[in-house]
N, C-alpha and C positions, 0 to 999 in steps of 0.2 A: 157854534161855530169852533170851538176847542178842538171837536172831533175830526174837520175840516182842516189843522193844523198838524194833524200827526202824523208821522212819517208812512203807516201804513194806509190812512187812503188818500193821501198823495201817490204812492207808490201803485195802489187799485185805480185812481184817477186819469194820471199818466197812461199804467198801462191798457185801460179802455179808449185813451183816446186815441193812443197808437193803433190801435187794434179796428175802433171805427175808421181811420182815415185809409190803412189795409182793404179792412172791406169794401168802402168805398170805391177804389182805386181799382178793386180788383173785380168790383160787381161793373163799374162803365167799360172795361178792358171786358168782362167776358158776354157782356150785353152785344157790344159792339161786334164781337168775331163770332158770337150767333148768329144776329143779323146779317153779317157780311157773308155767311158760307150758306146759310139758308138762301140770301138773297140770289148769288153767283149758284145755287145747287142747279136752278133753271137756266141757267144761258147755254149749259152745252146741248141741252135738246131744242131751246129756241137755235141755237145757231146753226145745229143738224137738220130743222124745219124749213131755215131759209134757203139753204141750197139743195134741200129736194125741189124749192117751187122752184127756184134760178133755172133748176134742169128741168121742167113740167112748161115754164114760158118759154124755154128757150126752141122747145119744139117747131114753133112758126114766125115768122118774120114778124108779125105786128102782134100784141097780145091782147089789143082790146078786145078784141070778141074772140073767146074762148072756145074753144068745142065741148060737146058733152064729155067724152072722156077725160079733159084737161079738168073740168068743173068738177068732176068727181073724184081726181088724184086731189085735186087742191083741198075738197071738204074733207080727205082721210086724213090729210097731214094735222089739223090743228085748227087754232082759233089763228085765224089772219086776216089783213086786210089788203087789198092792192091800190095802192095810188097812182094816177097817171098826173103829169103837169104837164100844164099847156098855156104859154103865156104867163104865168106866173099863178094861173089857176090851178085847184086839186079837188078833186074831183075821187069819189071809189067806185072802183069799177068793181072789184070782185069782193065779196066780205063771205066768212064764214056761216052758216045758219046757226050757229051758239049765238053769236054776234049779233043778228037781226032784231033792231027792235032793244040794245040794252043799252045802256047810259056811258058805255066806253067809244061805243060808234062814235060819234061827230068829234071826237078829240082826235081820232085817228087821222084825222087827213087836214089836223091841225099843227100836230107836233111838226117843230121844223128839222131840218136833216143840216148837223155840221161840218159832214164833211163830203168828197164824193161818192169813192168809194170805198167807207169805212163805216162801218157797223158802229149801232150806236145802243147802247142798252140805258136804260133809265124806267123808274118805277113813276109808276101812275098812280095817283089816290084818286078813285072815282067812290061817292057814296059811301067811303068809310071803307072800301076795299081797296088794296093793296094791288095793280098792276103790273107785273113784267114787259116790259118792251123791247122789241129788238128790230130795230131799223135798221134795212139795208135797201141803197139807191142801186138803179138796173137800166138799159140801155138796150132797147131792142134794137133789133137789124134793121128796120126801118127808122131806126134815128126816133123813138116815142121817148121820152125820160118816165121814170115811174120811182114808186118807193114801196119795198115790200114789209108790212109791217107785222112781227110775229107776236101772242102777246099770251100769257100765261098768267089765272088767276093764280094769285097769292093770300087767297084769305087762312089758309091755313098756317101759311109762316105768320101773320099777325096774332092768331090765337096764339103760338106758338112763342112768340114776345110778350106777349102778355102775361102769358103762364110764367115765364122766367122773371120780368120783371116783378109780380106782383109775388113770386116766390124771394126775390132777392129781398124784396123789400119786407119781407114776414121774417123771413129766417134771418137777417143781419140783426136787426134789433135787440131778438134771441140767443143769440152767437155772442154777443157785445153783455148782454143781462148774466148768460152761465157763464162768461170769462170774468164778468164783475164780479160776481160769487166767489167762482173757483181763484182767483188771483187775491181778491179780501182775505180768505180763507187762507191761502198757501206764505202770502204779508204775513199772516199773524202768527201763524208757526213758525215762519222762520226768524220775525222778532222776536221769538217769545222769550229765547235766551237776553236776549238785551232786555225786557223786559226783569226778567229773573237777576242778572246783573246787575239795573239801577236800583233794582231794592236792597239787593244785597250792600252795594258800597253806599245805600244813603243810614245802613245802619251802623259803619265802619267811622266810629269816629277819633278824637285824637289819644283817648284812652283805650283804644282798642286796633289802633294799626298795625297790630300782628295779625291780624285775621286777613283770608285769602280769600279772593273769588274761587269760585269751582270751576275746573277747566273743564269746558263741553269734551274735549276726548278727542277731537276732529282735528285739522290742520285747515281751519275757514278762519273769514274773515272778525266772526265772533271769537275765536280759539286765539287771534294773535290780539284782539281788543283785550282779552282776560289777561294774556300773556302781559301786556303795555300797562293795564290798570294795576298788574299784581306787582311788578317790577318800581310803578311810581308809588305803591304800597311801599314798597323797601325802600325807597328812597326820604319818602315823606315819615316812616319810622324811624330814620337813620338820624334824619334832621331833630325831629321830637326828640329824641333821645340825646344828642350832641345841646341841643337847648338846655334841657333840662340837668344834662351835666354841665354846661358852660355857667348853667342860673345857678345851678347845688355850688361849684366851685367858684364864683364868683362872691353868693353870698358867707362862705366858708371863710375865704381870703381878706373879706372886708371886716367880717365879725369879729377876727381876730384882734387886730391893731384898734377896733371902735371900742371890743370888750379891754383891752390894756389900757387907751384913752379915759376909759372911764372909772376903772378901776384906781390910775392914777389921780385924774381928778377927785374923786371920793376921799384918797388915803390924806393928799395936800388942804382936804376940806375939814377932815375930822380933829388936825393937833396943828398943833404950830410947829414951825422948820426954822431951821435955820435958815439965812441969803444963800448959802452954796446948797444948801440940799435941795432949796428950792430951785435953785439953777440947775439943779443934777437933774432934776425931776421932769423939769422944762426943757431941756436937751433928749432927753428918753420920749418926751410926749413930740419933739422935733422933728425925734426920727421917724417915728410912726405915722405922722403927718405926711413925712417924706415919702413913706412907702405907701401909704393908701394915694396921694398923688400922683405915683407913677403907675401903681392899678388900674386907677379912673382913666389916665389919659391914654394907659393902654389899651384900656376897653373902648374909650371914644376913637381911637383910630381904627383900633380891628371892625367898629359899628360902623363909622364912615367908609370902608375896607368893601364892607357886605354891601353898602350900599351902592357904589360906585361912583361915590362922591370924592372920592380920591383919586384927580390925572396924575398922573404921570409926564413928564415934561424931558420926550426922548431927545437925545443928543448926544452925537457923540465922548466919550468921556474914554480917560486911562485908568484902565483897573487896577493897573498895577504900581500907578502914583497914590489910590485912595488906599491901598495895603499896605503900602507904608509908612500913609499919614496915621491909617488904624495903629498901625502895631507900634508905631513912636508914641501915639498917646498912652497905650496900654504898659508900656514897659516900666513905669512907676508902680503901678499895681503887682505886675510880674516880680519886679525886685525884691517886693516889700515882703514875699513868701518863697522866694530865692528860686522863683521858677524861670528857666531859660526861654526866653519865647523869641525865636528865630524865623526869619522869613526867606523865602531861597529869590536871591536874585535873578530876573530873569528879563526877556527882551521884551519890549512894548506890548501891552495887554490892550490892543484899543475894542470895546464894546458900543453900543448905543445903548445909552442908561441915564436913569435921572441920577443926579452926583450925589443928592441929596440921603434919598432915599437906600444907594447902593453903601454910600459911609454907612448906615444903621447896620445894613447887612452885615458887613465886614464886623461892624464893634460887637451884633449879636454874636455872630458865631466865635470872634475872639474873647469876647467876656465871657462863652459856656464854657469854651475850654477853659480859659481860667480858673473858674470858681471849679470845676471839678477835678484841675488837677491838684494833686499834694504837693505840698513842699520839696522846694527840690527836684520838682519834675522839668516836664519838657514839654513846651507847644509848638508847631512848627507849622509855618503857612507858605503854601505854594502856590503858581500861577503856572499852565501850563498853554500856549496857544498851540491848535490842531485846526485840521479842516473840517472837521466836526464842531468844530467851538471852542471857547475860552472855559477850561475847566479850573478852577477853584478848589483847592484841597488844606481842611483843616485836622491838624491830627492835634490828641493829647497825649499825657500816660497816665490819665486816670484810669477811675474802677473799669471803663467801661459804659456799653447799655445791654442790659438783657434780649436778648436773640427776640422774645414774647414784644417788647416796646419798642423797637430799633421801628415799626413804621405809626408807633402811637407816640413819638416824641415831640412832632410836628402839631399835634392837640394842644388845645388852648388848657391850661392847665392844668397837665397831664403831667405828672413826675412816676418815674418809676420808682423811686424809694423816698416815699414824704419824708420821714424821721430823719433819714441822713441830710434829705436837701435841706429843711428846715435850721436844723442844726451848721451845716458847712454849707451851703450853699445858699442863701436865700434869694427868694425871689418870686414874684409874682406866678412864674409859672406861662407867660406871654409871650418872653422874646422869641422862641423860636416859630412860634406861630404866626408871629410878625414876619420873623425873617422869610418862611415859605411863603406868605403872601408876597414878599416881596420879590423874590424868586418867580413865582408865577408870573406876576405883571412884568414882570420882563423878557417872560418866556421861556426861564431859564427852568431848566429840575434841579431838585435838592433831595438828597438821600442823607440816612444813617448810615452807617457798619461797626465793625468793631476791627480793629488791628490786631492780624496774627498775633503780637508779642504784647498784645494788652492797650486799652484805650479805646477812645473815639474817633472817629473820625465823618468828618460831615464834607460833602463834596458836592458842588452848586457848578453845574454847566452853561452857560451860556453860548447862546445862538453865534454865530460867526457874524464878526460886520460887514456888511458887502462891499464898502469900500474903504481897506486899512487907508489910516492915516498917521503921522507921525505926532 
């Protein structure tokens, strides 16, 4: 049962079925064509014989009583019979010597004639022997009506047709059997690489996704399948590596505040402290809890985003108004370190998006710029509306981003300089990853670059709004 479900078996079965249908149709056509050709092979001699008979009969007015020379000449023409009709009665008044006493003679007078002067060909089966008969009406000059019937024994034709039929019945199964064996062998040879690929693919697991399937070396369906599978393994390997890195980074980010909490609590329990010391310790614990909560919330947010469970409520919004609101919200943070936070006043920038998530996108970008900008530095945000869309740019005067890390800054938990980030720019390392997801959900592109004069610049290009509004 399992064998019958294999692709090799089904290919062979379909091939044999198609071949059987073709052979069946071909056999019917061949048999009919040969039979038709053999039957009509005798028609021209019979037609010529009928013409010669008419010539002999035309030598006298009434042919009922034939002369001896006429009888002799008619006897040399072939197997024939002459039938007279008198008031619907038919009588054979002449027959070839070969027909005397034969089983076909009684039927010759009874055969109907379908036309006045049209020759009729038909085949009679007499005692298993086929006879080809030509019937041709004639009228004597005396007014007597009659019929000329010229016939030919086609026993050799019957033998030929029977031999052909037997050959077809014997050869067709043999051809189908040979084709089945050959098709099964060829399909097995063609599908052999698939079996090897399947065996190798089964050996590739999560811990050895760096392995690749060997290419057959030809640009065929198998070769394209191998290329597709190898590309899939590349994506899986990258996904597994990202998941491992994400898990390791998340564990690291959560381990540090948890260890700090554990140590702080242990110290509090070891010896009595003053109320002021307890309050300071509890304040530190609260900060660690707040950091843990932020990390967990960001992780849950990205997890829901990966699962497609966060829906965007797309509606017309003014991105310039959102930018002004976020710039105003971050002014206090900027002023605390002497950073000059400015935005470019531009014309209305309508886009289609979810206002809640756009607030977070702009907040993350401005907050990130403030985080890495030193005191007395500058952060500049601008909006430009063009035919290709609305371009949001956030620039800072910080240390910039190493060129090798420009493509990685949107990865989760990525930091180009962990030591510096921990001391001067605390955070979970998830803000830019969330920002990239929000941009992607809005159909926007986001990229990071470095300013020629120093500092980083983040650019988000939103698609143009289909119908501008005020």
